[in-house]
C-alpha positions in Angstrom: 79.8 133.3 28.9 81.5 132.9 32.3 79.6 133.0 35.4 81.4 133.3 38.7 80.4 132.7 42.5 76.9 132.4 43.2 75.5 134.4 40.3 73.6 131.1 39.3 72.3 130.3 42.8 71.3 126.7 43.0 72.7 125.6 39.9 76.0 124.3 41.3 77.7 123.5 44.6 80.5 121.6 46.3 79.9 118.5 48.4 82.3 116.7 50.7 81.5 113.1 51.6 79.7 113.7 54.8 81.3 112.8 58.2 78.9 111.4 60.7 78.1 113.6 63.8 80.1 112.9 66.9 79.4 113.7 70.6 80.9 117.0 71.7 84.1 116.3 73.8 84.0 112.5 72.7 87.2 110.5 72.0 88.1 110.7 68.5 88.7 107.8 66.1 92.2 107.4 67.6 90.5 105.6 70.5 93.6 105.6 72.8 97.0 106.6 73.2 99.6 104.3 75.0 103.2 104.1 76.0 105.0 101.0 76.8 108.3 100.0 78.7 109.9 97.9 76.1 110.0 97.8 72.4 106.9 95.9 71.3 104.5 95.1 68.5 101.3 97.2 67.8 99.3 95.4 65.3 102.5 94.6 63.1 104.3 97.8 63.8 107.2 98.0 66.5 107.4 100.8 68.9 109.9 101.5 71.8 109.8 102.9 75.3 110.2 106.6 73.9 107.0 106.2 71.8 103.4 107.5 72.6 101.5 105.4 70.3 98.1 106.6 69.0 95.7 103.8 68.0 92.2 103.3 66.5 90.2 100.8 64.4 91.7 101.8 61.0 95.2 103.0 61.7 97.9 103.7 64.4 101.3 105.4 64.7 103.5 107.4 67.0 102.3 110.8 68.2 105.7 111.4 69.7 108.2 110.5 67.0 109.9 113.8 67.3 110.0 113.6 71.0 111.8 110.1 70.7 114.4 111.4 68.3 115.2 114.2 70.7 115.7 112.1 73.9 119.0 110.3 74.6 118.6 106.7 73.7 119.0 105.4 77.3 115.8 107.5 78.6 112.5 105.7 79.0 109.4 107.7 79.0 107.5 106.6 82.2 104.4 108.8 82.1 102.6 111.0 79.3 99.8 113.4 79.0 98.6 115.8 76.3 97.5 119.3 77.2 96.7 122.2 74.9 99.0 120.9 72.1 102.0 120.1 74.4 103.2 116.8 75.4 104.0 116.5 79.0 106.0 113.6 80.2 108.3 112.0 82.8 111.4 109.8 82.6 113.1 107.1 84.4 116.3 108.9 84.7 117.8 112.3 84.3 118.8 113.9 80.9 120.1 117.2 79.8 118.7 119.3 76.8 119.9 122.9 76.0 122.1 123.0 79.4 119.0 122.2 81.4 118.8 119.1 83.4 115.7 117.3 83.7 115.5 114.8 86.7 113.2 111.6 87.1 111.1 113.5 89.7 110.3 116.2 87.2 107.7 116.5 84.7 108.9 117.8 81.4 107.0 119.8 78.3 107.6 119.1 74.8 106.4 121.4 72.2 106.1 119.3 69.1 105.8 122.3 66.7 109.1 123.9 68.0 110.9 120.7 69.4 111.8 122.6 72.5 111.9 121.0 76.0 111.0 123.1 79.2 110.6 122.5 82.9 106.6 121.7 83.5 106.9 120.6 86.9 110.1 120.6 89.2 109.5 117.7 91.5 111.8 118.8 94.1 110.1 122.0 94.6 107.1 120.4 95.7 108.8 117.9 98.0 109.3 114.9 95.8 112.5 113.0 97.0 115.5 113.1 94.6 115.7 110.1 92.3 111.9 109.4 92.7 110.4 108.3 89.5 106.9 109.8 88.3 105.8 106.7 86.8 102.1 107.7 86.0 100.6 111.2 85.3 97.5 112.8 83.9 95.4 116.0 84.0 92.5 116.2 86.1 89.3 116.7 84.4 88.6 120.2 83.0 91.9 121.9 84.1 95.3 121.9 84.6 95.5 120.1 88.0 97.5 116.8 88.1 97.2 113.2 89.3 100.4 111.3 89.4 102.0 108.3 91.0 105.6 107.6 92.2 107.7 104.5 92.4 108.6 104.4 96.2 106.9 105.0 99.5 107.5 108.6 100.8 106.1 111.1 103.2 105.1 114.0 101.0 104.1 117.4 102.2 100.4 117.8 102.3 99.8 114.2 101.2 101.3 112.5 104.0 102.5 108.8 103.7 101.9 107.4 100.0 102.9 104.2 98.3 103.6 103.3 94.8 100.0 102.2 94.2 98.4 105.6 95.5 97.4 108.5 93.1 98.6 111.7 94.4 96.9 115.1 93.5 98.7 118.5 92.8 96.6 121.7 92.5 99.6 123.9 91.7 99.7 124.8 95.4 99.5 121.6 97.7 99.9 117.9 97.4 97.1 115.5 98.5 96.3 111.7 98.4 93.6 111.6 95.9 93.0 108.0 95.6 94.2 105.4 98.2 95.5 102.4 96.0 94.7 99.8 98.5 91.6 101.0 100.2 89.9 102.6 97.2 91.3 101.1 94.1 91.8 97.5 95.6 95.5 97.3 94.2 97.6 94.6 95.8 100.7 95.9 97.7 103.2 94.2 95.2 101.8 96.2 92.3 103.2 99.7 91.2 100.5 101.9 89.6 102.3 102.9 86.1 99.7 104.6 83.9 96.8 107.0 84.6 93.9 108.9 82.9 91.0 110.6 84.7 87.5 111.6 83.3 84.7 113.3 85.3 83.4 109.9 86.2 86.2 107.5 86.3 89.9 106.8 86.8 91.7 104.5 84.4 95.1 103.0 85.6 97.4 100.2 84.6 99.8 98.2 86.9 103.3 96.7 86.4 102.6 93.1 87.2 99.6 90.5 86.8 97.2 91.4 89.5 93.8 90.2 90.7 91.2 92.9 91.9 87.8 91.9 92.9 88.2 88.5 91.4 89.3 89.9 88.1 92.9 89.1 86.9 94.6 91.4 84.5 98.0 91.5 83.2 100.6 94.4 83.0 99.5 95.4 79.6 95.7 95.7 80.5 94.0 98.8 81.9 91.7 99.2 84.9 88.6 101.4 85.4 87.5 102.6 88.8 84.0 104.4 89.1 81.9 105.0 92.1 79.0 103.1 90.5 80.8 99.9 89.2 83.9 99.9 91.3 86.9 98.5 89.6 86.5 96.6 86.1 89.0 95.3 83.9 89.6 96.8 80.4 91.8 94.5 78.3 94.4 95.9 75.9 94.8 93.4 73.2 96.6 95.8 70.9 99.7 95.8 73.2 102.2 92.8 73.0 101.9 90.3 75.7 105.6 91.0 76.8 105.1 94.9 77.3 103.9 97.0 80.3 101.4 99.9 79.6 103.5 102.7 81.1 101.4 105.7 79.7 97.8 106.2 79.0 95.7 108.8 77.1 92.2 109.2 75.6 92.4 111.9 72.8 89.5 114.1 72.8 87.6 116.0 70.0 86.2 118.7 71.8 84.1 120.2 69.0 83.2 117.0 67.3 84.8 117.9 64.0 86.8 114.7 63.5 90.2 116.2 64.5 91.6 115.6 67.7 92.3 118.7 69.8 95.9 118.1 69.6 95.8 118.1 65.8 93.8 121.5 65.8 96.2 123.0 68.3 99.4 122.0 66.7 98.5 121.4 63.0 100.4 118.2 63.2 99.0 114.8 62.1 97.8 112.3 64.8 98.3 109.1 62.4 95.4 107.2 64.0 92.8 109.9 63.3 90.6 108.8 60.4 87.5 109.5 58.4 84.4 107.2 59.2 83.8 104.8 57.8 86.3 104.6 55.2 89.4 104.7 57.5 91.2 107.4 55.2 93.6 109.5 57.3 92.6 112.9 58.4 95.8 115.2 58.3 95.5 119.0 59.1 98.7 119.5 57.0 100.1 122.2 59.2 96.9 124.1 59.5 95.8 125.1 63.0 92.2 125.6 64.2 90.0 126.1 66.9 89.4 123.0 69.0 86.2 124.4 70.3 84.7 125.4 67.0 83.9 122.7 64.4 84.1 125.4 61.6 87.0 127.5 62.5 86.8 129.7 59.5 83.2 129.8 59.0 83.0 128.6 55.2 80.6 126.0 56.0 83.0 123.0 56.1 84.0 121.6 59.3 87.8 121.4 60.1 87.8 117.6 59.9 86.3 117.8 56.3 88.8 120.4 55.4 91.4 118.2 56.6 90.1 115.4 54.4 89.8 117.7 51.5 93.4 119.1 51.8 92.2 122.8 52.4 93.0 125.3 55.0 90.6 125.2 58.0 91.7 128.8 59.0 91.0 130.4 55.4 87.4 131.0 54.5 88.5 131.5 50.9 90.0 128.0 50.8 87.2 125.4 50.7 86.1 122.6 48.3 83.7 124.4 46.0 83.1 125.1 42.5 84.3 128.7 41.8 83.6 129.0 38.1 81.1 127.7 35.5 82.2 128.7 32.1 79.9 127.8 29.1 82.1 127.5 26.0 80.9 127.8 22.4 78.9 124.7 21.5 77.7 122.4 24.3 80.7 122.4 26.5 80.9 123.4 30.1 84.0 124.0 32.0 83.8 123.4 35.8 86.6 124.8 38.0 86.8 124.1 41.7 89.2 124.4 44.8 91.3 121.4 44.8 94.4 119.9 46.7 97.4 117.8 45.3 96.8 114.1 45.4 93.1 114.2 45.8 90.6 112.9 43.2 87.1 114.1 42.5 83.8 113.0 41.1 81.7 115.2 38.9 77.9 114.7 39.8 74.9 116.2 38.1 71.3 116.3 38.1 68.5 117.6 36.1 66.0 118.0 38.7 67.0 119.5 42.3 63.2 118.8 43.6 63.6 115.0 43.0 67.2 114.3 42.9 70.0 115.3 45.1 72.6 115.4 42.5 73.8 111.9 42.6 74.2 111.1 38.8 77.9 110.4 38.0 79.4 112.0 35.2 83.2 111.4 35.9 83.9 109.0 38.8 87.8 110.2 39.2 89.3 113.4 38.1 92.6 114.0 39.6 93.6 117.3 41.0 95.7 119.4 38.8 99.5 119.5 39.5 101.1 122.7 40.9 97.9 124.8 41.4 95.1 124.6 43.9 92.5 124.8 40.9 91.1 122.0 38.9 89.2 122.3 35.8 87.1 119.7 34.2 85.1 120.0 30.7 81.7 118.5 30.7 81.1 117.7 27.0 77.8 117.7 25.2 75.9 119.4 28.1 72.4 120.7 27.6 72.1 124.2 27.2 70.0 124.6 30.4 68.6 122.7 33.6 71.7 121.1 34.8 72.9 121.0 38.2 76.5 120.3 39.0 78.4 119.0 42.2 82.1 118.1 43.0 82.5 115.3 45.5 85.7 114.5 47.2 86.8 110.9 46.7 87.6 109.3 49.8 90.0 106.3 49.6 
């Protein structure tokens, strides 16, 4: 007799190893993204001045490998921010792509899914002098307005006289002096502000030289944090090689707390540092996009992060780790069939009493997903004729 779906409610279910709850709009397990001015080591890996490296406690890797491959070799990326699945960046010199010239006073948008560059902000159109480098940029909290810094002193419309340690604001209408680098941030005049990230309550920045602020001394690979309560505090960046200068900074968000970064949900592309907690196994959306503000985009009961771990489509409610068929064969054999993904392994669990046991007994510890199909079947031999409950659990490496 074949029983399909929930005809035997309570007799079977599928379980993904649970991911711990995360704070909404909190940073993901890839704790930080940084860019550097020269090729340097990141925990054993070497990345160059075109890379934007995502790093966390379990993994790290380049978020911008395709961007680096599309840029001329002589171009250094000097500022980077991520917004709505697009990488916005500036460079230290001009370059040409598809007959469009992008200058060092411009901000360029790179779409990682299409591989196409476009002009995000024409620096000359807002009064930035020709040849000026935008050497730090970020988005202001909660919107598309910008903070940035330039590498020279200049007199800008709306902002007035600015220096290379100041933070300039732009609201897509006018420029302003957002933070005075000397008076507010305490940056000594020889230093050049060259990385930025802003939250509602704090401004993070890095400098191009070793500097002392409020008796704290930090090098060019370290980060500083300014807030109204604590002033300026040093945030050491031990992950970056001592010979490198942090030239771009970003803290990836997981707005819905499902374990995937907003970037991954918007693009379907993998951020190599996003991992399952606490195992450290990678989470890869595998090209599946999802809603970064809805932890369960397709409403199938599994979070988008859980579906990334399971290898299922977070946009298809019919594709989820679940037992789909229980087939009682002649004799005492039972065939379990479930939604699966290539390369995954599963444990078959069972219980004889749901009231006192949460289905934790192991019948088979590791069943490999069937090749060439998204369904896997397993034969439970010598099963009792009644009173047994089954669960399929994804094995997290």
